[in-house]
C-alpha positions in Angstrom: 144.5 2.0 -69.5 141.5 -0.2 -68.6 138.6 0.1 -70.9 135.0 -1.1 -70.6 133.8 -3.1 -73.6 130.1 -2.8 -74.5 128.2 -4.8 -77.1 125.2 -3.2 -78.9 123.1 -4.2 -82.0 124.9 -3.5 -85.3 121.4 -3.0 -86.8 117.8 -3.5 -85.7 115.3 -1.8 -83.5 117.7 -1.2 -80.6 120.7 0.1 -82.5 119.7 3.7 -83.0 118.4 4.2 -79.4 121.6 2.6 -78.0 123.8 5.0 -80.0 121.6 7.9 -79.0 121.8 6.9 -75.3 125.6 6.8 -75.3 125.8 10.2 -77.0 123.3 11.7 -74.5 125.7 10.4 -71.8 128.4 12.6 -73.3 130.3 9.7 -74.9 131.7 10.6 -78.3 131.7 7.6 -80.6 132.1 7.2 -84.4 129.6 4.6 -85.6 130.5 4.5 -89.2 128.7 2.2 -91.7 129.7 -1.5 -91.5 132.0 -0.9 -88.5 132.3 -3.9 -86.2 134.2 -2.1 -83.5 135.0 1.5 -82.4 136.3 3.4 -79.4 135.0 6.5 -77.6 137.3 9.5 -77.8 136.4 10.9 -74.4 135.5 7.9 -72.2 137.3 4.6 -71.7 134.7 2.6 -73.7 135.1 0.2 -76.6 132.0 -0.6 -78.6 131.3 -3.8 -80.4 128.5 -4.0 -83.0 126.9 -7.4 -83.0 123.8 -9.4 -83.8 121.2 -9.1 -81.1 121.1 -12.8 -80.4 124.9 -13.0 -80.1 125.2 -10.3 -77.4 124.3 -12.5 -74.4 126.9 -15.0 -75.3 129.6 -12.4 -75.8 128.9 -10.9 -72.4 128.8 -14.3 -70.7 132.1 -15.3 -72.3 133.7 -12.0 -71.2 134.5 -10.9 -74.8 132.3 -7.9 -74.0 132.0 -6.6 -70.4 128.5 -5.2 -70.8 125.8 -5.2 -73.4 122.5 -3.5 -74.4 120.0 -6.1 -75.4 116.2 -6.8 -75.3 115.0 -8.3 -72.0 113.2 -11.0 -74.1 116.5 -12.1 -75.6 118.1 -12.4 -72.1 115.2 -14.5 -70.7 115.2 -16.8 -73.7 118.9 -17.4 -73.6 118.8 -17.8 -69.8 122.3 -16.5 -69.3 123.9 -16.1 -65.8 124.8 -12.4 -65.8 123.7 -9.3 -64.0 120.9 -6.9 -65.2 122.4 -3.5 -64.4 119.7 -1.1 -65.6 116.4 -1.0 -67.5 116.9 1.6 -70.2 113.3 2.6 -71.0 113.5 2.2 -74.8 112.7 -0.7 -77.2 109.5 -1.5 -75.3 107.4 -4.3 -76.7 105.5 -7.3 -75.5 105.7 -11.0 -76.2 102.2 -12.1 -76.8 100.1 -15.1 -77.9 97.8 -14.6 -80.8 95.2 -16.8 -82.5 93.0 -16.5 -85.5 90.7 -13.5 -85.2 87.6 -15.7 -85.7 88.6 -18.2 -82.9 86.7 -18.2 -79.7 89.0 -17.4 -76.8 87.9 -17.2 -73.1 91.2 -17.6 -71.3 94.6 -19.3 -71.1 93.1 -22.8 -70.7 91.9 -22.5 -74.3 95.5 -23.0 -75.4 95.3 -26.6 -74.1 96.3 -29.0 -76.9 97.1 -26.3 -79.5 100.2 -26.0 -81.6 102.0 -22.7 -80.9 104.6 -21.4 -83.3 107.3 -19.1 -81.8 110.9 -18.0 -81.8 110.8 -18.0 -78.0 110.3 -21.7 -76.9 112.0 -21.3 -73.5 109.7 -18.4 -72.4 106.6 -19.9 -73.9 107.3 -23.3 -72.2 107.6 -21.5 -68.8 104.4 -19.6 -69.4 102.5 -22.7 -70.2 103.9 -24.6 -67.2 103.1 -21.7 -64.9 99.5 -21.8 -66.1 99.3 -25.7 -66.1 98.6 -25.8 -69.8 99.9 -28.5 -72.1 100.5 -27.4 -75.7 102.8 -28.3 -78.6 105.6 -25.7 -79.2 106.9 -25.4 -82.7 110.1 -23.4 -82.8 110.6 -21.4 -85.9 112.7 -18.3 -86.8 111.2 -15.4 -88.6 107.7 -14.9 -90.1 106.0 -16.5 -87.1 102.7 -14.7 -87.9 102.1 -16.8 -91.1 102.2 -20.1 -89.2 98.4 -20.4 -88.7 97.7 -19.4 -92.3 99.8 -22.3 -93.7 98.4 -24.8 -91.2 101.6 -25.1 -89.1 100.0 -24.0 -85.8 96.7 -22.7 -84.3 98.5 -20.0 -82.3 101.7 -18.0 -82.3 103.8 -16.2 -79.7 105.8 -13.3 -81.0 106.9 -9.8 -80.2 104.2 -7.1 -80.6 104.6 -3.3 -80.7 101.6 -1.8 -82.5 99.7 -5.0 -83.4 99.4 -4.1 -87.1 101.3 -7.2 -88.3 99.0 -9.5 -86.4 95.9 -7.6 -87.8 97.3 -7.9 -91.4 97.6 -11.7 -90.9 94.2 -12.2 -89.6 95.3 -12.7 -86.0 94.2 -11.3 -82.6 96.3 -10.9 -79.5 94.9 -12.9 -76.5 97.7 -13.2 -73.9 100.7 -11.1 -72.9 103.4 -13.5 -71.9 106.1 -10.9 -71.2 106.6 -7.1 -71.3 110.1 -6.3 -72.5 112.5 -3.4 -73.0 116.2 -2.8 -73.6 118.4 -3.6 -70.6 122.0 -3.1 -69.8 123.6 -6.4 -68.7 127.1 -7.1 -67.3 129.5 -10.0 -67.0 129.5 -11.3 -63.4 133.3 -11.4 -63.3 134.2 -7.7 -63.9 137.4 -6.6 -62.1 137.6 -3.6 -59.8 138.5 -1.0 -62.5 135.7 -2.3 -64.8 133.2 -2.0 -62.0 134.2 1.6 -61.4 133.8 2.4 -65.1 130.4 0.7 -65.1 129.2 2.7 -62.2 130.3 5.9 -63.9 128.4 4.9 -67.1 125.4 3.9 -65.0 125.4 7.3 -63.2 125.3 9.0 -66.6 122.5 6.7 -67.9 120.4 7.4 -64.8 120.8 11.2 -65.2 119.6 10.9 -68.8 116.7 8.7 -67.9 115.5 11.0 -65.1 115.7 14.0 -67.4 113.4 12.2 -69.9 110.9 11.3 -67.3 110.6 14.9 -65.9 109.8 18.4 -67.1 111.0 21.8 -65.7 108.0 24.1 -65.2 108.0 27.9 -64.6 104.8 29.8 -63.9 103.5 33.1 -62.5 101.2 33.1 -59.5 99.4 35.7 -57.5 100.9 35.8 -54.0 97.6 35.0 -52.3 97.4 31.8 -54.3 100.9 30.7 -53.6 100.1 28.2 -50.7 97.6 26.4 -52.9 99.8 26.3 -56.0 102.9 25.2 -54.0 100.9 22.3 -52.5 100.2 21.1 -56.1 103.9 20.9 -57.0 105.8 17.8 -55.7 109.2 19.0 -57.0 112.6 17.4 -56.3 112.6 19.0 -52.8 110.4 22.1 -52.8 109.5 24.7 -55.5 111.7 27.8 -56.1 109.7 31.0 -55.5 111.0 34.4 -56.7 109.3 37.8 -56.6 108.3 39.4 -59.8 108.8 43.1 -60.7 105.0 43.4 -60.6 103.9 43.7 -56.9 101.8 40.9 -55.6 103.1 38.3 -58.0 105.8 35.6 -57.8 107.5 33.2 -60.3 107.4 29.6 -59.3 109.9 27.0 -60.6 109.5 23.2 -60.2 110.1 19.8 -61.7 107.1 17.5 -62.7 107.1 13.9 -63.6 106.0 13.2 -67.1 103.4 10.7 -65.9 101.7 13.3 -63.7 102.3 16.3 -65.9 98.9 17.1 -67.5 96.8 16.5 -64.4 99.0 18.8 -62.3 99.1 21.5 -65.0 95.3 21.5 -65.2 95.1 21.9 -61.4 97.7 24.7 -61.4 95.7 26.6 -64.1 92.5 26.2 -62.1 94.3 27.5 -59.0 95.3 30.7 -60.7 98.7 30.0 -62.3 99.5 32.0 -65.4 102.2 32.1 -68.1 103.1 28.4 -67.6 106.3 27.6 -69.4 107.4 24.0 -69.8 111.1 23.3 -70.6 112.7 19.9 -71.4 115.5 18.7 -69.1 118.8 17.6 -70.7 120.3 15.9 -67.6 119.0 15.4 -64.1 121.2 14.6 -61.2 119.8 14.1 -57.7 
């Protein structure tokens, strides 16, 4: 039986979220400690646990059919394969930082500086796009100490909270790239593998949509229904059911997480009561 081979991080910031995503997709895998390979018991999927930097090469060479990896890694490696899906976790940014006491008025202030980074390909493209000439020093690990030891005047590194930069006396001045985990695929998948990939992608999209939406139930006086319904975008239209108490109805709908609080405040102001918010496990449209 044809199986789909997926490569994920064996450790690191994307590992736990990758395992969690597969399990939320209903795929039962045993990710025991120090395992390099495992198989799902209820889906034709074989999982390889690899170093993050190795995943693009494994997918390109066809050792793995698909992989979950940071978008920053893919762009730095510049591999010729397909990005299937952005996954919504592992979000970070690749940013340039300088000494916190340095004057900085814009990207042209990078002219002539030495920039330490583990991402020379991405940084070189950024500098060329902005017509800036600077000296790139490629180093691996502990990039943030480079200015303090005199190796460079600036760095370009991944940033999430910015606390590491602050502790090393640096300030973030330019965002080069916004990155998140993505699902990539080898460009030479056969027909059966493509069918399996579409099935997996269908499940992933259902999980993502569920996380980005909330199920809302509320009670509304009937005379306020038109106004309340107008505030609810829903998937198609809200569900309205009569309550035992005459003159009242129960309204059910789905709200996007990004719009949630603004709409809830407006619903409350319009007369909605007993608002109940329920997380959605899966959402298929």
